[in-house]
N, C-alpha and C positions, 0 to 999 in steps of 0.2 A: 504493500500499500506506499509505504514512502517513496519509494522509487515511482509509483506511479503519479503522487504529488510531486516529486521533486522535477521531473520532466515537465509535467503542465506549467510550473511557478517558471522554471527556470525559462521556457519558453516566451514565457510574457515578461519577465522581467531581464531577458537577454545575458542572462548569467550561464554558468555550469551548473548540471543538476547536483555534481557532489557538493557544491556550496549551500544548497539548498537542502539536501540530504543532512549536513553536519548541524544545520540549523535547526533543522525538524528533531533532530537527536537530541541537543542540546535542550531544547524549549520540553522535549519529552521529559528531560531528565531535571526540569526543574529551573533551569538557567533563565535568568532573566535579559532582555535587550540590552542596557548597558553593559552588563558583565560579559556576554557574548562579542559584544563591539569591540571591549577592550583588552579584554583577557585571552580570547581563543580566536585571534586573527589566523594562526596556523590551519585552524578546522574550516574555517569558513572563507579563506582568500581573502580576508582583511575588509570582510563587509561592513558598511556603517551603518549606524542605528535605522537609516531609513529604509534601507534596503530588509534589514531584518525584522524592522516591525512590519512592512508590507507582507513579507513571508510568512510572518504570525497571523497576522490576518487572513490571509488568503488560506492557510491551512484550514483555519473555520468555516471559510466560505465553503471550500469543497468537502469540509467534513458533512456539513450539514446539506450538501448539494447528494452526496451520497448516501445519508439517512434518509433521506426523503425520496432518493432513487431504489431503495432498499422495500419501503413501503409502498411506493406503486407496484413493483414488481412481485411483491406478495399479495395486493390487493387483486390485480388480475390473474394471477393465477389462481387465487381461491374463484376465481368467476369460471376457471377453464378456458381462460380465451388468451391465455402467454403462449405465443409461437416462438419458433426459435429466431425467425425474421424480428418481430416486435421486441424481443428480448434485446436483441444486437442495436437496434434502435434507440431502445432506452437505455442501454448503457453506452451507446455513444454521443448520449446528449451533454453540451457540456456547458447549459444554463439551466436556471430553473426554469425559467418561461418556456424553452424549449421542452423541459420536461412534461412540465405540466399541460403544454399543448397535446403533446401524444398522449397524455394520460386522459385527456378530457372525455373522449369516446366512451371511456371505460368507467369514469367517474360516476358514483352512484349519485342519481340526480332526483329532486321531487317533480312531480306531474308536471309536463310541459306541453304544449301546443302539440308540438311533435308527436310524443308519446302518445296523447290521448288522439291524431290522428292513426297513429301505427294501430291503437285498439279498434278503431272501427275498420282495419283491415284496407287502408290505403298506401301501404308501403309500396305494394306492386306498381300502384299508377305513378306514384313518385320515381321509382327504377324507369319506368317507360318514358316518364317526361324526360329525365335526362337523360334517357338514351337520345332522344331527338330525332328519332327514325322517321316519324309519320307526322302529319299535320292535321290528321283527324281526331283533335284530342276530345271534342265534342264525343264521339262514338265511343271512345276509348272511357273518357268518364263516366258515360250512360252505365258502364258493367259495373258499377263500385256504387250504385244509388241501393242503399240498403235502411229504409225508416227505422228499422231494428233497431240498426248501429247507429242510429241520427245523422246519418246522410241522407237529407231529402232530396237534394238534388244535384245535377251536374256541377253547377258553382261549388257548393259546398264540398264536394270529391277533389275537386282541383285546389280548393282552398286549403285543405288539409294536406294534398299532395305536396304543395308550395312551403308549409309548416314544415315538413320533413325534409325538404332538400333546403331550407334553409337551415335547419340544425344541424344538417351534413357538412353544409358550408363552414359553420361556425365551428364545428368540431375537425375541420379539416388543417393538420398542423402545417403543412405550407402555406395556406391561405392567411392563417393567422400570423405567420413568421413574415409574409410580405407585407400585409397591411400593418402590422408592428413597425417595420421598417420604412412604412412611408410615413406612417404618422410621426416616427422621430424624426424623421428627414423632411417632410414636408409640411407636418404640421403646423397649426397655428394655435396659439393660445388667444383666446379672446376673452376680454373682460367688461362686463356691463354692472352697472348699479342697480341693485334691486327696486323695484317702484317704490316709492315713500322712503327710502333708506338714505337718501341725498344728503338732507341736511346734518343727519344724525352721523354720517362717515365722510364730513368733509376731507378728513385728514388723507382720504382715500380717494381724492377728487381726480387725481392724476389716472384712476385709474375705471373711470366712471365708462369710458369709451375707449377701450384700448385693444391692440392688437398686435401681435410681431412674432415671430418664427420661434417656436419652443425651442430649437435646435439652438440658437442663438440668445435666447433671453437669460441675460445675467442674473445670480442668485440673489442677489437682494431685491430685485423687483420681481422674480417667483415667487420669494416668500413672503413679500408686502401684499402679493395678492390674493396668496393662499390665504395670509393672515386675515384679509379684508372679508375672504369667503367663510372663514371661520367665524367670524363676527357677524355673520348673515348681513353682510353690506355689498358684497359683490357677489354676480353670479360667474362663474368660469368653464369655458369648454376649450377642449385640446382637441384639434382633429385636423386631416388634410381633407381638400375639397371633396366633397362626397361624390362627384364624378369620377374622381382618380382612383379613389378606395372600390367604389364600384367596379371600376375597370378592371382593377385586379382580378375580382372575383369571376367576371364574365369573360375575361382573356383564357382562363382554364376552364371554364364550365359550358361557356356558349359554343357550340359546333359547327352550327348551320343558321339557317334563317327560316325559321317556319314556326307555325304557333305554339309547339312543345318548346322550341326555345325562348319564345316569348314569355312562358311560364316559368321557364328556369330564371329568366332575366328578373321578373318579377320577383322572385323567391330570392335572387340575388341583392336586390336593391334591401328587402327587407332583412335579409340576414346580416345585411352590413348596419343599417338603423336600428333594430330592434335588440339584434344580440351582439354583433362583431364591435360596431362602433362604442356601446358602454363597457365592454369588456377590455379594449385594449385601450381607452382612453383611461381608466383606472390603472392600467400596468404603466401607460406611458405618465400620469399622474406620478405615479410612484416612482419610476425611475428618474423624472425631472427632477423630483424632490431628493433623490437620493443624491443626485448629483449637485443640485442646489447646496443639501445640506456640505456634500464633503469641499465643495468651494467655502461657504460659510466658517466651517470647522477649522479648514486650513487657514483662514484669514485669523481666525481667533488664536489658533496654535503658535504661529509667526508672532502675533502681538505679543502673547504671554510671554513667549521665550524671551523676546528684546527686553521685557520688562523683568522678568526674574533675572536676568541676567545682567541688569543695569549695576555699573560701577557702584561699589558698596566705600562708604567714608572708612570704613573699619572702626577699631577700638577707639572709642573718644569718649569723653565724657559730655553728654550731651543733655542741653535744654531743651524739650519740644513742648512748641506752642500749638494749641487748637483755637484758631482764632474765631472771635466773634464780635456781634455788637452788644445788644441789649443782657445777654447770659456774660458777658465778658469773656477773656480767655484763660482755658485752662494751661496751666503749666506744670511740667514733669521734670526733674532731673534723673537721669539716667547715670550709672556708672559704664566703665567700658567694657562691662560683660553684658550690659542693656539692664541690669538691675534697677528696680524704681527706690529712689534714695530720698525724694522727697515730692511736694505737690502742692498747688495752690491755685490762684486764680488773680488774675490783674483786670483793670478795666480802662484799658487806655484810649478806646473809642467811643463814639456816640451811642448813648445818649450821655452816659457818666461823664466820659473822657478825663478821669481821674490819672492824668498824666505822671505827677509828680511822684505819687505815692505808686504808680505802676513800675516806674524808673527804677525807685529804691529796691521794690522786692528783685527786679531783675539785676540790678548791682549786687545786690545780698546774694543771690542765689548764686551768681557766676562766680563770685569770690570763694565763697564757701565749699562750693562742689567742683571747683576747678574746672568751670565749664569752657571745653575748647571747640564746642561747634553749638547754634541755635538752629533748629529745626522747625518752619514754620508752615502749618497746612496750607493746601492753596485753596481752600475753600471759602468761604464768605468771611470777609472782612481781610482775607489774608494780603492784601495790597498797601491796607492803611495800617496792619499792624507790623509789617514789613519794615514801612515808613518810619514807625515810631522807634521800633526796636535798632534800625540804623543811627536815628537821632539822638539816643541819649548818652552816648560817648562813652561806650563799650570797649574794651581793649581788643585792638585791631587786628592781633592774631586770633580772636574769635569768628570762626566763619559763620555766616548768617546765610540759610540754605531753603529756599521754597522746596516743599516737600509735596509729592503729590499724594493725596490723602484717600481716593477712592478706596473703598472696602473697609477704611479704618472704623467706620461706624457699625458693619458689620460683625469684624473683629470683635468691638468692644460689648455687644450684646450676646457674644457666642459663648458656649459651653466653655470652650476653651479658655477666653477670657475670664468667665467665671471662677472657674479651676484656679487660674494661675492669681486673680486678685479677688478674692470673696468679698473682701472687705471693703472695696473700691467702687463708686458708681462708674457708669460708662463714660461719663465725660473724661475721668482719670485714664480708663483704659485706651479710650481712642487716642488720648495724648500719648501714651507710653508707644502705641502702635506708629503714629508718625514720628517718633525719636528714632525707634526702632528700626524702621525703615529706610531713615537715612544711612544709619551703621550696615545694616545689611539686609538689602532689598527681599533678598532670595530667602533668609531665613525668616521673615516675617511675613513675606505673602504667603507662603505654604501654610499659614495658619487660616488662611478668607478661602473660601469657595472661589473658585477662579470666575466664575460668570458674575461675580459682584464687583470685580476689578476695574468693569467697562471698558474692556479692550476688544468687544466682539461686536458681532453684527448680527441679529435677529436671533441670539442665543437661544431663546424661548421658544424659537418656533422648529429649530433643527433638532433632529433623533436625539434624544437624552442621553442614551445609554451610548452612543457612538461619541457624542461630544464630551460626556465623562473619561470615556478610553482615552480619547484625544489628548484631551488636557491633561490626564494623570501622566499619560507617556510624556507629554512635554516638562511637566516638574519633575517626575524621576529622571528624566534625562539632563535638565539642569541642574538637580540636586548633586547627580554622581559626576558631572561634569567637572562642577566645583569642589566637590567633596566635603566630608563633614567633620568638624572638629568634635570628638565624641564626647569628651569632658565638657561641652558647653551648650551642645544643640539641645533645643527642645524636643521633647517625644513625636511634636508634629512634623517636624525635619527629618529626624531620624527613621520616620515610620516610610519615607521617601527613598531611604537608602536600598539599594539592592538586595532582595532577599529576605529584608526585615518584616516590614508592615506594622500597623498599629499596637498590634500584642506584644510584639518583642521590642518593639520601640519603648512601651511602657515599662517593661520588664528591665531595659538597659538603665532607664533614668532611676527607676526604685533601687537598682543595686550600687547604682553611682551614690544616692542619696544615701545609701546605708553604709555602703563600705568605702567611700572616697572616689576620688580621681581612679581612673584608668591607668594604670603605668604602662600599659604595654597594650597590642593588641591580642595576644596570647590570652590575656588577662579575661578579654570577652567571653571567650568558653566557659568561663564560671557563672555567665548570666544565665539564667532558667532557661529551656527550650533553644538554647543555642547549639544547634546541633553541628556537626562537622562542614554537613552540606549548605546551611546556614550561613555558617564564617565564612567558607568559601567564596560567596557569592557578594557578601557584605563588607570582607575585610580590607578589600583593596581601594575603598572609597571612604573609610574612615580614618582619622586622622588622629594622631596625638602627640600634641606639642609636647617637646621636653623628655620625650621618653628616651630610655637607655638606648635602643637601638635607633640610630636617625632615621631608618627606614620607615617607622611605623609614623612618621609624617609625611610620608612619602605617598604616590600613587603606585609603586612598586610592590605587587602582591607577595605575601608572605609566600606562597607556595615557588616563589622567584627568587627569595632572600637566599639561597644558598649558591646561584649563578653570583650573587654582586660581592659575595664572600669569598666565590673563589676568585673573581677578578682581583679582589683587594688582597689576598694571600699571594697571587701570583707575583703582584708587585712589590709583597713584603711591606706594607702599609695596612692600617685601619680601615674599615668602611668609611667612617668619619673623615678620615683623611681623605679618601677616596672621592667624596662628594666636593670637599674641600679645595681639591685639587684639580684645576683644568687640564694641566699638563700630563699628570697622571692618566685622566680619563682618555686623552689623546692618543696616549701610545697603547691603549687596549686595542687589541684584533678581535671583534668579535664574532668573527667567522671560527675561532677557536672554541666557541661556547656552544655551537651551533650542535643540537641532541635531536634524536627521532620525534621528540615533544615539543621542544623550543626551538624555533626557528628566528632568522632574521628579523621580519614584524615585533616579537616581543622583546628582542634584545635592543634594537633601536629605540624602542620604546623606554626601556630600562636606562640607556645611555640619556635620552631627552630629559628623563625625571630626575638623573641623578645632577644634570646640569642646574635644576631650578626644583627641587624636592618639594612637593606640595605647594607649588606655585597658583596662585590663583589666576586662573583664564581669563577673567572679565578685564574690561578695561580699568584703566586708572580714573579716579574720580575727580569731574570736572565741576564748579560751581558754575552755573548758568543764573545770570542777573537778566531782569526786564527791564526794559526801559524806564528810567524814575521819573519822568514826565507823564507816563501813561500806568494810570490805578483802574479805571472803569470803563466803559464802552463809552462813556460820554466823553472821553478823552480822544476818544480815535476819528480822525480824519482819513476822506477817500484822497487815497494816494500815498498815504504815508507809509514808510518801510520801516519794519521792527524785526527783531529777532524772536522765536520764538521755539516751543519744544513740541513734537508729534507727540500725541496723546492716545492717538490710536486710528488704525489705517483699515479701510475698507475698499471693498471692489469698485465703488464709485467715487473715493476721493478721500484725503485724510482731515484729520482735527488737529488744530494747532492751540496750543494755550498761547497767548501773546499776554499775558498777566492781567486780564481785566475780568476773572471769573467765568467766564463765558467763551466757551472753544468758537475758533474760527474755522470755516470749512473752506478746504483747498480741493475743490472740482477737480478731477483728473484732467480735463479739458485746460486745468489752468497749473498743472503741476510742471511742465516742461515746455518748452517752444515746439517740440516734435510730439508726434501722436504718441499718448501713452494707455495702453490697456490695462495693464495690471499696476497701480498703485503701489502694491508691495515691493515692485521690481526696483525702485527710486526712494521709496520712505520706508523708516522704521519707528517704531516707537521708543520715545527718548531719543529720537534724533533732533537736533539742533537745526532751525533752519532760518531763512530768510524770506520774509512776506511782504507782500504789498497789500495793503487793504483797498478792495476794490468796491467793498457795500457796507454798508450799516444801518440796521434798522432798531434802533435803541429802544422803540415801542415792543418790538416783539424780541428783541435780544437776540439779532441774526446778523452774524459778520460774514462776509465773504473775502476770501483771501486769493492770492495769485503768487506763484513761484516763477512764472514767465518774464523774460526780459523786458518785455514791453506789454503789461497785463493790459493796457489800453488800447493797444493796436487793433489792426483788423485780420491781422495774419492768423488764417483757420490753424487750429489744434487739429488735425487729422492728418489722415492718410492720403496720398494723390489720389489712389485707386479706391478709397474707402466709399462705398455707396452709402448712402442715406437708408437707415433701418424704417422700417414701415411707422406710421404715425410719428415722424420725426426721433430718431433714436437718440438724440442730445436733450438731455433734460432742460427746459426752460428755467429763467430765474426763479419762478414762482416755487417750481418744486426744488430746486435747489434750497429754497428757504425753509421748506417744510424738512426735507433730509438735516439741515443744519439744526434745525429745534429739536428733531426727534433723537440724533445722537450727538448734539453738540453741548448738551445739558449737562452740568456736572449737579 
């Protein structure tokens, strides 16, 4: 079975079957994607996490396909209808749709118009009509008039026969495949407002009269229309031109031109409209939805990865501020490990504007706790608070940083926060989260449901299981790429380490609290339920600073310690000296350490790690400062050029924080001077960008931005060969503003 899957997946991904077989075997043994990618390169031919994840997911799909195949074979066999030819056809089916098409004629079904016609003895008439050998249909139909069976006249006989023919056509696997292909390739999605719902569904105004090819509809647009349909504002239809679909049927079933053929043609039209169209439309809806989901989830994953891998400030004494007006600003002081030392509140803004006392409190806290950085949440009153903090004469060596606080309120009300700070209210917990996010975004963001971080599009409309799996994969990938200091990490962070999970992460924290810091990776084996297999999966991603063995604070796996030891012994130095001496490492011929189990990929990784053991792959931290003259949307003027930070990337553009509490939208037509199909190819979350203000609506709090060199020029931003989409594929300004209002609000 492994070989069967390996050949299929290898052909799809363009890799060798042996590579796929190795991944399947390792996953079957309980290995995680990060572990396989990092520590089993010899086995997989150095496949990366993306390919390994694709193999893992495809295995599940193929197994589900085989499970359904077995059920279908069993069902048909029990009916006594399984022939060698039919079994061969079922075994050859490569998709679930093909499998279901083959099974349809044998699928137990409720009473249908065709089955009732068969009960009336009309099947021979249907077969006679389908043969199309004679035009004398009335003479033939008269033979089947039988009032006792409910056939009162010729027309009833012909109608029943057409019902049988329609069902035969509907159950024709070849016809279904061809109509499905036509619908996917030539089908058009049409959206209309349900009568009387126009006022209630004004946010869907763009889709009240909308149509475009389903093959080209962008993910965000399809999901928006489906949401409108779910809310009973819109009605959707997906279908090709009816004459084209019926033509697919008649091209196979019409053999001549006579009255019998005319009856078959009538049955063909009925088969399409009554049976095939609803069924195929449902399938196309599902397939297009899956495609849209995959695109939306991919956008979310890319954004989440950038956010999780944002540069950390590092271990600093931090004062964090959750700004506000009426309720004041909540402040907390954290030590270099993120431990809460003190908290309070200040009221430097309207309406109290108690600036003197607020300044005194901040000075006192900064001195008492030797504050090295101040983190200010970027929500309400953030710029006003930032301006105040910068004006009170704090030491210049104290960094003042604006921090994205999306999700902090979710954390503050979570079970995790209540467990960590049972005697503190949500405002204190939220401020703690803001401060810790500055110190280490990854360590803090893993405590928050990724869907609450605000970097996706239509996340509540996509397949939730697929979304959860995709986001979990990203979090696990990021956590293991960075590595985790086991003596400082929270159980939430540890739970994403390869092989651990929530239960074992909790055991590690409890063991650490009871017995003190771990002195070595080997000591982790004393943790309850830490078996050899789990240790193998996790150890390389866990770090122990100041351990006796310096390799315990590196990405070198314990299974490879003997290799490093052999290298240092051959040079007559210690492992520590080998790490410290660049010239010594240069003198090593790694080829002499190749064995049947350890190849050059692993040895090269070891040498890279010895150069900078335990290095953090994230970029260095840089402070971004907004324009000091711009604090609110009222300060923005058309034509103004500002520097901002990308907060979200979607299929239709990107949202940028320019420091006025409301993100502006850079539509993809405004990202560059040339055509941009995928904004993610140009922009990433957390990226610093230069933008020009092209539109400001103060009343509706909407900001339009451009990154083009000439944002007000007439130069079109499109491919020369690009054809205009139906209904005007480019979004009008009014639509841009609605998108901006929906996604740009914090």
